[in-house]
C-alpha positions as CSV (number, residue, x, y, z in Angstrom):
1,X,126.3,85.4,112.1
2,X,123.2,83.2,111.5
3,X,125.1,80.0,111.8
4,X,127.0,81.1,114.9
5,X,123.8,82.2,116.6
6,X,122.1,78.9,115.7
7,X,125.0,76.8,116.9
8,X,125.3,78.9,120.1
9,X,121.6,78.2,120.9
10,X,122.0,74.5,120.0
11,X,124.9,74.3,122.4
12,X,123.0,76.1,125.1
13,X,120.0,73.8,124.7
14,X,122.2,70.7,124.9
15,X,123.7,72.0,128.1
16,X,120.3,72.2,129.7
17,X,119.6,69.0,131.5
18,X,115.8,69.4,131.2
19,X,116.0,69.3,127.4
20,X,116.3,66.3,125.2
21,X,118.3,66.0,122.0
22,X,115.1,66.5,119.9
23,X,114.2,69.6,121.9
24,X,117.7,71.0,121.4
25,X,117.3,70.4,117.6
26,X,113.9,72.2,117.8
27,X,115.6,75.2,119.5
28,X,118.2,75.3,116.8
29,X,115.7,75.2,114.0
30,X,113.5,77.8,115.6
31,X,116.5,80.1,116.1
32,X,117.4,79.6,112.4
33,X,113.9,80.5,111.3
34,X,114.0,83.7,113.4
35,X,117.4,84.7,112.1
36,X,116.2,84.1,108.5
37,X,113.1,86.3,109.1
38,X,115.3,89.2,110.2
39,X,117.7,88.6,107.3
40,X,114.8,88.6,104.8
41,X,113.4,91.9,106.1
42,X,116.8,93.6,106.2
43,X,117.7,92.7,102.6
44,X,114.5,93.8,100.8
45,X,116.2,96.5,98.6
46,X,119.6,96.9,97.1
47,X,119.3,100.7,96.9
48,X,117.3,101.8,100.0
49,X,118.0,101.4,103.7
50,X,115.8,99.0,105.7
51,X,115.0,101.9,108.0
52,X,113.6,104.1,105.1
53,X,111.2,101.4,103.9
54,X,107.8,100.4,105.4
55,X,107.5,96.9,106.7
56,X,104.5,96.4,104.5
57,X,106.0,97.8,101.4
58,X,106.0,94.3,99.9
59,X,102.6,92.9,100.7
60,X,103.4,89.3,99.6
61,X,106.6,89.2,101.6
62,X,104.8,90.6,104.7
63,X,101.9,88.1,104.4
64,X,104.3,85.2,103.9
65,X,106.4,86.1,106.9
66,X,103.3,86.8,109.0
67,X,102.0,83.3,108.1
68,X,105.4,81.7,109.0
69,X,105.4,83.5,112.3
70,X,101.8,82.4,113.1
71,X,102.8,78.8,112.4
72,X,105.9,79.0,114.6
73,X,103.9,80.7,117.4
74,X,101.1,78.0,117.1
75,X,103.7,75.3,117.5
76,X,105.3,77.0,120.5
77,X,102.0,77.5,122.3
78,X,100.8,74.0,121.5
79,X,103.9,72.5,123.0
80,X,104.0,74.8,126.0
81,X,100.5,73.9,127.1
82,X,100.7,70.2,126.0
83,X,98.1,70.5,123.3
84,X,100.2,68.5,120.7
85,X,102.1,65.3,121.0
């Protein structure tokens, strides 16, 4: 599922005339990061359902994922508004 979604987004990005190859690769990598974050949170316990656990039940995992999300969001905002080369 993760690889199919990533390849689908990569193919979509390549089909867009306004996006370069490097931008299509960035779309694919960002898609992979998002899929991995969902995968990580859905597999936190072997015995309990993801819906019966609090998102913050593992503080270290929550902080690490929040940090990764902030970094991705910062890159997205910087590129969107032309703040980074």
